[in-house]
PDB file of N, H, CA, C and O in Angstrom:
ATOM      1  N   MET A   1     124.370  52.614 127.695  1.00  0.00           N
ATOM      2  CA  MET A   1     125.804  52.324 128.046  1.00  0.00           C
ATOM      3  C   MET A   1     126.525  51.455 127.235  1.00  0.00           C
ATOM      4  O   MET A   1     125.926  50.728 126.443  1.00  0.00           O
ATOM      5  N   LYS A   2     127.620  51.440 127.324  1.00  0.00           N
ATOM      6  H   LYS A   2     128.107  52.031 127.968  1.00  0.00           H
ATOM      7  CA  LYS A   2     128.320  50.564 126.816  1.00  0.00           C
ATOM      8  C   LYS A   2     128.305  49.340 127.733  1.00  0.00           C
ATOM      9  O   LYS A   2     128.210  49.468 128.953  1.00  0.00           O
ATOM     10  N   LYS A   3     128.412  48.010 127.056  1.00  0.00           N
ATOM     11  H   LYS A   3     128.489  47.906 126.064  1.00  0.00           H
ATOM     12  CA  LYS A   3     128.653  46.990 127.984  1.00  0.00           C
ATOM     13  C   LYS A   3     130.343  46.491 127.288  1.00  0.00           C
ATOM     14  O   LYS A   3     130.629  46.355 126.099  1.00  0.00           O
ATOM     15  N   VAL A   4     131.308  46.286 128.586  1.00  0.00           N
ATOM     16  H   VAL A   4     131.075  46.395 129.552  1.00  0.00           H
ATOM     17  CA  VAL A   4     132.460  45.895 128.599  1.00  0.00           C
ATOM     18  C   VAL A   4     132.605  44.100 128.754  1.00  0.00           C
ATOM     19  O   VAL A   4     131.659  43.530 129.298  1.00  0.00           O
ATOM     20  N   ARG A   5     133.493  43.468 128.391  1.00  0.00           N
ATOM     21  H   ARG A   5     134.262  43.931 127.949  1.00  0.00           H
ATOM     22  CA  ARG A   5     133.702  42.407 128.854  1.00  0.00           C
ATOM     23  C   ARG A   5     135.186  41.741 129.488  1.00  0.00           C
ATOM     24  O   ARG A   5     136.006  41.205 128.741  1.00  0.00           O
ATOM     25  N   LEU A   6     135.339  41.837 130.624  1.00  0.00           N
ATOM     26  H   LEU A   6     134.673  42.272 131.230  1.00  0.00           H
ATOM     27  CA  LEU A   6     136.655  41.868 131.354  1.00  0.00           C
ATOM     28  C   LEU A   6     137.272  40.410 131.530  1.00  0.00           C
ATOM     29  O   LEU A   6     136.536  39.532 131.979  1.00  0.00           O
ATOM     30  N   THR A   7     138.020  40.242 131.340  1.00  0.00           N
ATOM     31  H   THR A   7     138.618  40.956 130.975  1.00  0.00           H
ATOM     32  CA  THR A   7     139.133  38.930 131.466  1.00  0.00           C
ATOM     33  C   THR A   7     139.868  38.805 132.318  1.00  0.00           C
ATOM     34  O   THR A   7     140.495  39.864 132.298  1.00  0.00           O
ATOM     35  N   GLN A   8     140.315  38.112 133.233  1.00  0.00           N
ATOM     36  H   GLN A   8     139.806  37.251 133.250  1.00  0.00           H
ATOM     37  CA  GLN A   8     141.447  38.183 134.191  1.00  0.00           C
ATOM     38  C   GLN A   8     142.691  37.694 132.987  1.00  0.00           C
ATOM     39  O   GLN A   8     142.526  36.975 132.002  1.00  0.00           O
ATOM     40  N   VAL A   9     143.596  38.174 133.335  1.00  0.00           N
ATOM     41  H   VAL A   9     143.730  38.758 134.135  1.00  0.00           H
ATOM     42  CA  VAL A   9     144.994  37.807 132.745  1.00  0.00           C
ATOM     43  C   VAL A   9     146.022  37.507 133.521  1.00  0.00           C
ATOM     44  O   VAL A   9     146.745  36.570 133.184  1.00  0.00           O
ATOM     45  N   ARG A  10     146.293  38.237 134.709  1.00  0.00           N
ATOM     46  H   ARG A  10     145.705  38.998 134.983  1.00  0.00           H
ATOM     47  CA  ARG A  10     147.220  37.888 135.543  1.00  0.00           C
ATOM     48  C   ARG A  10     146.820  37.717 136.877  1.00  0.00           C
ATOM     49  O   ARG A  10     145.755  38.090 137.370  1.00  0.00           O
ATOM     50  N   SER A  11     147.880  37.042 137.511  1.00  0.00           N
ATOM     51  H   SER A  11     148.745  36.740 137.111  1.00  0.00           H
ATOM     52  CA  SER A  11     147.494  36.674 138.833  1.00  0.00           C
ATOM     53  C   SER A  11     147.279  37.521 140.011  1.00  0.00           C
ATOM     54  O   SER A  11     147.869  38.600 139.979  1.00  0.00           O
ATOM     55  N   VAL A  12     146.462  37.233 141.188  1.00  0.00           N
ATOM     56  H   VAL A  12     145.982  36.356 141.215  1.00  0.00           H
ATOM     57  CA  VAL A  12     146.688  38.012 142.317  1.00  0.00           C
ATOM     58  C   VAL A  12     147.714  38.063 143.294  1.00  0.00           C
ATOM     59  O   VAL A  12     147.890  39.013 144.057  1.00  0.00           O
ATOM     60  N   ILE A  13     148.348  37.085 143.258  1.00  0.00           N
ATOM     61  H   ILE A  13     148.205  36.314 142.638  1.00  0.00           H
ATOM     62  CA  ILE A  13     149.394  36.623 143.945  1.00  0.00           C
ATOM     63  C   ILE A  13     150.507  37.937 144.079  1.00  0.00           C
ATOM     64  O   ILE A  13     150.950  38.387 143.023  1.00  0.00           O
ATOM     65  N   ASN A  14     150.920  38.498 145.277  1.00  0.00           N
ATOM     66  H   ASN A  14     150.560  38.132 146.135  1.00  0.00           H
ATOM     67  CA  ASN A  14     151.587  39.640 145.549  1.00  0.00           C
ATOM     68  C   ASN A  14     150.964  41.145 145.198  1.00  0.00           C
ATOM     69  O   ASN A  14     151.626  42.179 145.107  1.00  0.00           O
ATOM     70  N   ARG A  15     149.674  41.021 145.043  1.00  0.00           N
ATOM     71  H   ARG A  15     149.137  40.181 145.117  1.00  0.00           H
ATOM     72  CA  ARG A  15     149.060  42.088 144.637  1.00  0.00           C
ATOM     73  C   ARG A  15     148.417  42.827 146.431  1.00  0.00           C
ATOM     74  O   ARG A  15     148.190  42.039 147.349  1.00  0.00           O
ATOM     75  N   PRO A  16     148.258  44.088 146.585  1.00  0.00           N
ATOM     76  CA  PRO A  16     147.548  44.608 147.492  1.00  0.00           C
ATOM     77  C   PRO A  16     146.208  44.122 147.783  1.00  0.00           C
ATOM     78  O   PRO A  16     145.430  43.911 146.853  1.00  0.00           O
ATOM     79  N   GLN A  17     145.864  43.923 149.013  1.00  0.00           N
ATOM     80  H   GLN A  17     146.496  44.095 149.769  1.00  0.00           H
ATOM     81  CA  GLN A  17     144.476  43.326 148.945  1.00  0.00           C
ATOM     82  C   GLN A  17     143.096  44.143 148.429  1.00  0.00           C
ATOM     83  O   GLN A  17     141.955  43.686 148.379  1.00  0.00           O
ATOM     84  N   SER A  18     143.638  45.744 147.994  1.00  0.00           N
ATOM     85  H   SER A  18     144.565  46.116 148.035  1.00  0.00           H
ATOM     86  CA  SER A  18     142.406  46.466 147.560  1.00  0.00           C
ATOM     87  C   SER A  18     142.310  45.880 146.398  1.00  0.00           C
ATOM     88  O   SER A  18     141.170  45.600 146.028  1.00  0.00           O
ATOM     89  N   GLN A  19     143.377  45.559 145.572  1.00  0.00           N
ATOM     90  H   GLN A  19     144.304  45.786 145.872  1.00  0.00           H
ATOM     91  CA  GLN A  19     143.170  44.999 143.921  1.00  0.00           C
ATOM     92  C   GLN A  19     142.298  43.904 143.872  1.00  0.00           C
ATOM     93  O   GLN A  19     141.289  43.755 143.183  1.00  0.00           O
ATOM     94  N   ARG A  20     142.982  42.920 144.952  1.00  0.00           N
ATOM     95  H   ARG A  20     143.802  43.041 145.512  1.00  0.00           H
ATOM     96  CA  ARG A  20     142.126  41.587 144.919  1.00  0.00           C
ATOM     97  C   ARG A  20     140.924  41.398 145.384  1.00  0.00           C
ATOM     98  O   ARG A  20     140.346  40.330 145.183  1.00  0.00           O
ATOM     99  N   ASP A  21     140.215  42.669 146.261  1.00  0.00           N
ATOM    100  H   ASP A  21     140.685  43.537 146.425  1.00  0.00           H
ATOM    101  CA  ASP A  21     138.823  42.870 146.474  1.00  0.00           C
ATOM    102  C   ASP A  21     138.061  43.521 145.162  1.00  0.00           C
ATOM    103  O   ASP A  21     136.922  43.199 144.822  1.00  0.00           O
ATOM    104  N   THR A  22     138.935  44.551 144.444  1.00  0.00           N
ATOM    105  H   THR A  22     139.860  44.812 144.721  1.00  0.00           H
ATOM    106  CA  THR A  22     138.207  45.074 143.703  1.00  0.00           C
ATOM    107  C   THR A  22     137.878  44.048 142.307  1.00  0.00           C
ATOM    108  O   THR A  22     136.831  44.143 141.667  1.00  0.00           O
ATOM    109  N   LEU A  23     139.046  43.005 141.962  1.00  0.00           N
ATOM    110  H   LEU A  23     139.897  42.928 142.482  1.00  0.00           H
ATOM    111  CA  LEU A  23     138.769  42.046 141.156  1.00  0.00           C
ATOM    112  C   LEU A  23     137.406  41.201 141.468  1.00  0.00           C
ATOM    113  O   LEU A  23     136.491  41.067 140.655  1.00  0.00           O
ATOM    114  N   VAL A  24     137.427  40.707 142.664  1.00  0.00           N
ATOM    115  H   VAL A  24     138.170  40.816 143.324  1.00  0.00           H
ATOM    116  CA  VAL A  24     136.043  39.975 143.114  1.00  0.00           C
ATOM    117  C   VAL A  24     134.718  40.767 143.061  1.00  0.00           C
ATOM    118  O   VAL A  24     133.621  40.212 142.996  1.00  0.00           O
ATOM    119  N   ALA A  25     134.923  42.280 143.097  1.00  0.00           N
ATOM    120  H   ALA A  25     135.814  42.730 143.150  1.00  0.00           H
ATOM    121  CA  ALA A  25     133.846  42.883 143.090  1.00  0.00           C
ATOM    122  C   ALA A  25     133.052  42.930 141.727  1.00  0.00           C
ATOM    123  O   ALA A  25     131.837  42.898 141.532  1.00  0.00           O
ATOM    124  N   LEU A  26     134.366  43.037 140.627  1.00  0.00           N
ATOM    125  H   LEU A  26     135.353  43.063 140.785  1.00  0.00           H
ATOM    126  CA  LEU A  26     134.109  42.955 139.348  1.00  0.00           C
ATOM    127  C   LEU A  26     133.587  41.561 138.543  1.00  0.00           C
ATOM    128  O   LEU A  26     133.157  41.545 137.390  1.00  0.00           O
ATOM    129  N   GLY A  27     133.745  40.295 139.518  1.00  0.00           N
ATOM    130  H   GLY A  27     134.095  40.308 140.455  1.00  0.00           H
ATOM    131  CA  GLY A  27     133.106  38.954 139.372  1.00  0.00           C
ATOM    132  C   GLY A  27     134.150  37.978 138.820  1.00  0.00           C
ATOM    133  O   GLY A  27     133.868  36.955 138.195  1.00  0.00           O
ATOM    134  N   LEU A  28     135.552  38.461 139.155  1.00  0.00           N
ATOM    135  H   LEU A  28     135.780  39.293 139.662  1.00  0.00           H
ATOM    136  CA  LEU A  28     137.218  37.730 138.414  1.00  0.00           C
ATOM    137  C   LEU A  28     137.208  36.958 139.495  1.00  0.00           C
ATOM    138  O   LEU A  28     136.641  37.453 140.470  1.00  0.00           O
ATOM    139  N   LYS A  29     137.771  35.640 139.652  1.00  0.00           N
ATOM    140  H   LYS A  29     138.231  35.238 138.860  1.00  0.00           H
ATOM    141  CA  LYS A  29     138.118  35.192 140.741  1.00  0.00           C
ATOM    142  C   LYS A  29     139.207  34.320 140.541  1.00  0.00           C
ATOM    143  O   LYS A  29     139.657  33.694 141.501  1.00  0.00           O
ATOM    144  N   LYS A  30     139.811  34.170 139.113  1.00  0.00           N
ATOM    145  H   LYS A  30     139.446  34.678 138.333  1.00  0.00           H
ATOM    146  CA  LYS A  30     140.467  33.088 138.755  1.00  0.00           C
ATOM    147  C   LYS A  30     141.345  33.896 137.376  1.00  0.00           C
ATOM    148  O   LYS A  30     141.203  35.052 136.978  1.00  0.00           O
ATOM    149  N   ILE A  31     142.111  32.998 136.946  1.00  0.00           N
ATOM    150  H   ILE A  31     142.226  32.058 137.270  1.00  0.00           H
ATOM    151  CA  ILE A  31     142.875  33.347 135.508  1.00  0.00           C
ATOM    152  C   ILE A  31     142.153  33.029 134.538  1.00  0.00           C
ATOM    153  O   ILE A  31     141.822  31.843 134.535  1.00  0.00           O
ATOM    154  N   ASN A  32     141.688  33.808 133.495  1.00  0.00           N
ATOM    155  H   ASN A  32     141.957  34.772 133.497  1.00  0.00           H
ATOM    156  CA  ASN A  32     141.062  33.403 132.216  1.00  0.00           C
ATOM    157  C   ASN A  32     139.284  33.443 132.794  1.00  0.00           C
ATOM    158  O   ASN A  32     138.442  33.036 131.994  1.00  0.00           O
ATOM    159  N   ALA A  33     138.841  33.922 134.117  1.00  0.00           N
ATOM    160  H   ALA A  33     139.525  34.253 134.767  1.00  0.00           H
ATOM    161  CA  ALA A  33     137.602  34.296 134.243  1.00  0.00           C
ATOM    162  C   ALA A  33     137.259  35.285 133.436  1.00  0.00           C
ATOM    163  O   ALA A  33     138.074  36.078 132.964  1.00  0.00           O
ATOM    164  N   THR A  34     136.058  35.307 133.227  1.00  0.00           N
ATOM    165  H   THR A  34     135.396  34.663 133.610  1.00  0.00           H
ATOM    166  CA  THR A  34     135.530  36.305 132.053  1.00  0.00           C
ATOM    167  C   THR A  34     134.044  37.076 133.055  1.00  0.00           C
ATOM    168  O   THR A  34     133.342  36.425 133.828  1.00  0.00           O
ATOM    169  N   SER A  35     133.923  38.171 132.833  1.00  0.00           N
ATOM    170  H   SER A  35     134.494  38.700 132.206  1.00  0.00           H
ATOM    171  CA  SER A  35     132.623  38.987 133.173  1.00  0.00           C
ATOM    172  C   SER A  35     132.153  40.147 132.411  1.00  0.00           C
ATOM    173  O   SER A  35     132.971  40.994 132.052  1.00  0.00           O
ATOM    174  N   GLU A  36     130.784  40.271 132.105  1.00  0.00           N
ATOM    175  H   GLU A  36     130.120  39.583 132.397  1.00  0.00           H
ATOM    176  CA  GLU A  36     130.521  41.438 131.509  1.00  0.00           C
ATOM    177  C   GLU A  36     129.904  42.489 132.241  1.00  0.00           C
ATOM    178  O   GLU A  36     129.110  42.161 133.122  1.00  0.00           O
ATOM    179  N   ARG A  37     130.124  43.670 132.038  1.00  0.00           N
ATOM    180  H   ARG A  37     130.770  43.936 131.322  1.00  0.00           H
ATOM    181  CA  ARG A  37     129.370  44.745 132.948  1.00  0.00           C
ATOM    182  C   ARG A  37     129.166  45.929 131.913  1.00  0.00           C
ATOM    183  O   ARG A  37     129.651  46.013 130.785  1.00  0.00           O
ATOM    184  N   GLU A  38     128.345  46.811 132.555  1.00  0.00           N
ATOM    185  H   GLU A  38     127.950  46.742 133.471  1.00  0.00           H
ATOM    186  CA  GLU A  38     127.774  48.074 131.758  1.00  0.00           C
ATOM    187  C   GLU A  38     128.850  48.981 132.463  1.00  0.00           C
ATOM    188  O   GLU A  38     129.047  49.188 133.661  1.00  0.00           O
ATOM    189  N   LEU A  39     129.496  49.466 131.314  1.00  0.00           N
ATOM    190  H   LEU A  39     129.336  49.298 130.341  1.00  0.00           H
ATOM    191  CA  LEU A  39     130.344  50.592 131.792  1.00  0.00           C
ATOM    192  C   LEU A  39     129.812  52.226 132.269  1.00  0.00           C
ATOM    193  O   LEU A  39     129.422  53.168 131.578  1.00  0.00           O
ATOM    194  N   ASN A  40     129.984  52.083 133.693  1.00  0.00           N
ATOM    195  H   ASN A  40     130.300  51.318 134.254  1.00  0.00           H
ATOM    196  CA  ASN A  40     129.187  52.968 134.236  1.00  0.00           C
ATOM    197  C   ASN A  40     130.517  53.526 134.952  1.00  0.00           C
ATOM    198  O   ASN A  40     131.466  52.743 135.001  1.00  0.00           O
ATOM    199  N   PRO A  41     130.664  54.733 135.479  1.00  0.00           N
ATOM    200  CA  PRO A  41     131.411  55.678 136.027  1.00  0.00           C
ATOM    201  C   PRO A  41     132.312  54.671 137.590  1.00  0.00           C
ATOM    202  O   PRO A  41     133.342  55.065 138.138  1.00  0.00           O
ATOM    203  N   GLN A  42     131.728  53.706 137.874  1.00  0.00           N
ATOM    204  H   GLN A  42     130.891  53.386 137.429  1.00  0.00           H
ATOM    205  CA  GLN A  42     131.883  53.005 139.152  1.00  0.00           C
ATOM    206  C   GLN A  42     132.773  52.158 138.669  1.00  0.00           C
ATOM    207  O   GLN A  42     133.927  52.111 139.095  1.00  0.00           O
ATOM    208  N   VAL A  43     132.212  51.231 137.515  1.00  0.00           N
ATOM    209  H   VAL A  43     131.275  51.269 137.170  1.00  0.00           H
ATOM    210  CA  VAL A  43     133.058  50.260 137.207  1.00  0.00           C
ATOM    211  C   VAL A  43     134.374  50.520 136.586  1.00  0.00           C
ATOM    212  O   VAL A  43     135.445  49.918 136.666  1.00  0.00           O
ATOM    213  N   GLU A  44     133.811  52.130 135.615  1.00  0.00           N
ATOM    214  H   GLU A  44     132.941  52.619 135.550  1.00  0.00           H
ATOM    215  CA  GLU A  44     135.182  52.283 135.163  1.00  0.00           C
ATOM    216  C   GLU A  44     136.384  52.659 136.011  1.00  0.00           C
ATOM    217  O   GLU A  44     137.552  52.414 135.711  1.00  0.00           O
ATOM    218  N   GLY A  45     135.931  53.333 137.194  1.00  0.00           N
ATOM    219  H   GLY A  45     134.982  53.533 137.438  1.00  0.00           H
ATOM    220  CA  GLY A  45     137.234  53.493 138.107  1.00  0.00           C
ATOM    221  C   GLY A  45     137.608  51.987 138.917  1.00  0.00           C
ATOM    222  O   GLY A  45     138.623  51.861 139.602  1.00  0.00           O
ATOM    223  N   MET A  46     136.853  51.165 138.758  1.00  0.00           N
ATOM    224  H   MET A  46     136.029  51.267 138.201  1.00  0.00           H
ATOM    225  CA  MET A  46     137.213  49.849 139.189  1.00  0.00           C
ATOM    226  C   MET A  46     138.524  49.098 138.078  1.00  0.00           C
ATOM    227  O   MET A  46     139.586  48.502 138.262  1.00  0.00           O
ATOM    228  N   VAL A  47     137.772  49.508 136.977  1.00  0.00           N
ATOM    229  H   VAL A  47     136.910  49.991 136.828  1.00  0.00           H
ATOM    230  CA  VAL A  47     138.664  48.797 135.714  1.00  0.00           C
ATOM    231  C   VAL A  47     139.889  49.537 135.780  1.00  0.00           C
ATOM    232  O   VAL A  47     140.918  48.874 135.647  1.00  0.00           O
ATOM    233  N   ARG A  48     140.005  50.864 135.970  1.00  0.00           N
ATOM    234  H   ARG A  48     139.170  51.403 136.078  1.00  0.00           H
ATOM    235  CA  ARG A  48     141.319  51.687 135.697  1.00  0.00           C
ATOM    236  C   ARG A  48     142.066  51.447 136.842  1.00  0.00           C
ATOM    237  O   ARG A  48     143.235  51.832 136.852  1.00  0.00           O
ATOM    238  N   LYS A  49     141.484  50.736 138.055  1.00  0.00           N
ATOM    239  H   LYS A  49     140.534  50.423 138.048  1.00  0.00           H
ATOM    240  CA  LYS A  49     142.762  50.505 139.291  1.00  0.00           C
ATOM    241  C   LYS A  49     143.213  49.197 138.923  1.00  0.00           C
ATOM    242  O   LYS A  49     144.405  48.939 139.097  1.00  0.00           O
ATOM    243  N   VAL A  50     142.513  48.403 138.482  1.00  0.00           N
ATOM    244  H   VAL A  50     141.546  48.612 138.341  1.00  0.00           H
ATOM    245  CA  VAL A  50     143.157  46.989 138.129  1.00  0.00           C
ATOM    246  C   VAL A  50     143.562  46.644 136.438  1.00  0.00           C
ATOM    247  O   VAL A  50     143.727  45.515 135.977  1.00  0.00           O
ATOM    248  N   ALA A  51     143.642  47.658 135.851  1.00  0.00           N
ATOM    249  H   ALA A  51     143.507  48.575 136.225  1.00  0.00           H
ATOM    250  CA  ALA A  51     143.512  47.575 134.546  1.00  0.00           C
ATOM    251  C   ALA A  51     145.048  46.516 134.098  1.00  0.00           C
ATOM    252  O   ALA A  51     145.148  46.094 132.946  1.00  0.00           O
ATOM    253  N   HIS A  52     146.078  46.215 135.101  1.00  0.00           N
ATOM    254  H   HIS A  52     145.996  46.558 136.037  1.00  0.00           H
ATOM    255  CA  HIS A  52     147.330  45.720 134.646  1.00  0.00           C
ATOM    256  C   HIS A  52     147.176  44.060 134.739  1.00  0.00           C
ATOM    257  O   HIS A  52     147.996  43.206 134.404  1.00  0.00           O
ATOM    258  N   LEU A  53     145.832  43.896 135.315  1.00  0.00           N
ATOM    259  H   LEU A  53     145.166  44.591 135.588  1.00  0.00           H
ATOM    260  CA  LEU A  53     145.825  42.362 135.613  1.00  0.00           C
ATOM    261  C   LEU A  53     144.423  42.210 134.594  1.00  0.00           C
ATOM    262  O   LEU A  53     143.836  41.141 134.762  1.00  0.00           O
ATOM    263  N   ILE A  54     143.872  43.046 133.663  1.00  0.00           N
ATOM    264  H   ILE A  54     144.348  43.914 133.526  1.00  0.00           H
ATOM    265  CA  ILE A  54     142.389  42.554 133.189  1.00  0.00           C
ATOM    266  C   ILE A  54     142.928  42.681 131.763  1.00  0.00           C
ATOM    267  O   ILE A  54     144.051  43.124 131.519  1.00  0.00           O
ATOM    268  N   LYS A  55     141.983  42.228 130.759  1.00  0.00           N
ATOM    269  H   LYS A  55     141.072  41.868 130.957  1.00  0.00           H
ATOM    270  CA  LYS A  55     141.975  42.658 129.226  1.00  0.00           C
ATOM    271  C   LYS A  55     140.462  43.326 129.545  1.00  0.00           C
ATOM    272  O   LYS A  55     139.628  43.042 130.406  1.00  0.00           O
ATOM    273  N   ILE A  56     140.469  44.105 128.723  1.00  0.00           N
ATOM    274  H   ILE A  56     141.146  44.336 128.024  1.00  0.00           H
ATOM    275  CA  ILE A  56     139.338  44.946 128.622  1.00  0.00           C
ATOM    276  C   ILE A  56     138.966  44.707 126.786  1.00  0.00           C
ATOM    277  O   ILE A  56     139.808  44.711 125.888  1.00  0.00           O
ATOM    278  N   GLU A  57     137.399  44.506 126.625  1.00  0.00           N
ATOM    279  H   GLU A  57     136.715  44.503 127.355  1.00  0.00           H
ATOM    280  CA  GLU A  57     136.711  44.197 125.143  1.00  0.00           C
ATOM    281  C   GLU A  57     135.449  44.939 125.376  1.00  0.00           C
ATOM    282  O   GLU A  57     134.760  44.730 126.375  1.00  0.00           O
ATOM    283  N   GLU A  58     135.101  45.923 124.336  1.00  0.00           N
ATOM    284  H   GLU A  58     135.662  46.093 123.526  1.00  0.00           H
ATOM    285  CA  GLU A  58     133.945  46.633 124.096  1.00  0.00           C
ATOM    286  C   GLU A  58     133.052  45.416 123.514  1.00  0.00           C
ATOM    287  O   GLU A  58     133.605  44.586 122.792  1.00  0.00           O
ATOM    288  N   ILE A  59     131.751  45.310 123.804  1.00  0.00           N
ATOM    289  H   ILE A  59     131.302  45.984 124.390  1.00  0.00           H
ATOM    290  CA  ILE A  59     130.740  44.431 123.214  1.00  0.00           C
ATOM    291  C   ILE A  59     129.573  45.351 122.443  1.00  0.00           C
ATOM    292  O   ILE A  59     128.627  44.802 121.878  1.00  0.00           O
TER     293      ILE A  59
END
């Protein structure tokens, strides 16, 4: 499986609660927080849901 580095680049202020919960599930709590995950279908779906709030880099 591929690994990806996720970095939160936008705030969760005025975002729906489901998007906030998704970021926490990905391990992102603050702006510029970084998390590394294996890219499986579950993580890919979460990334797609909050793609406008994060930056994605392949490792």
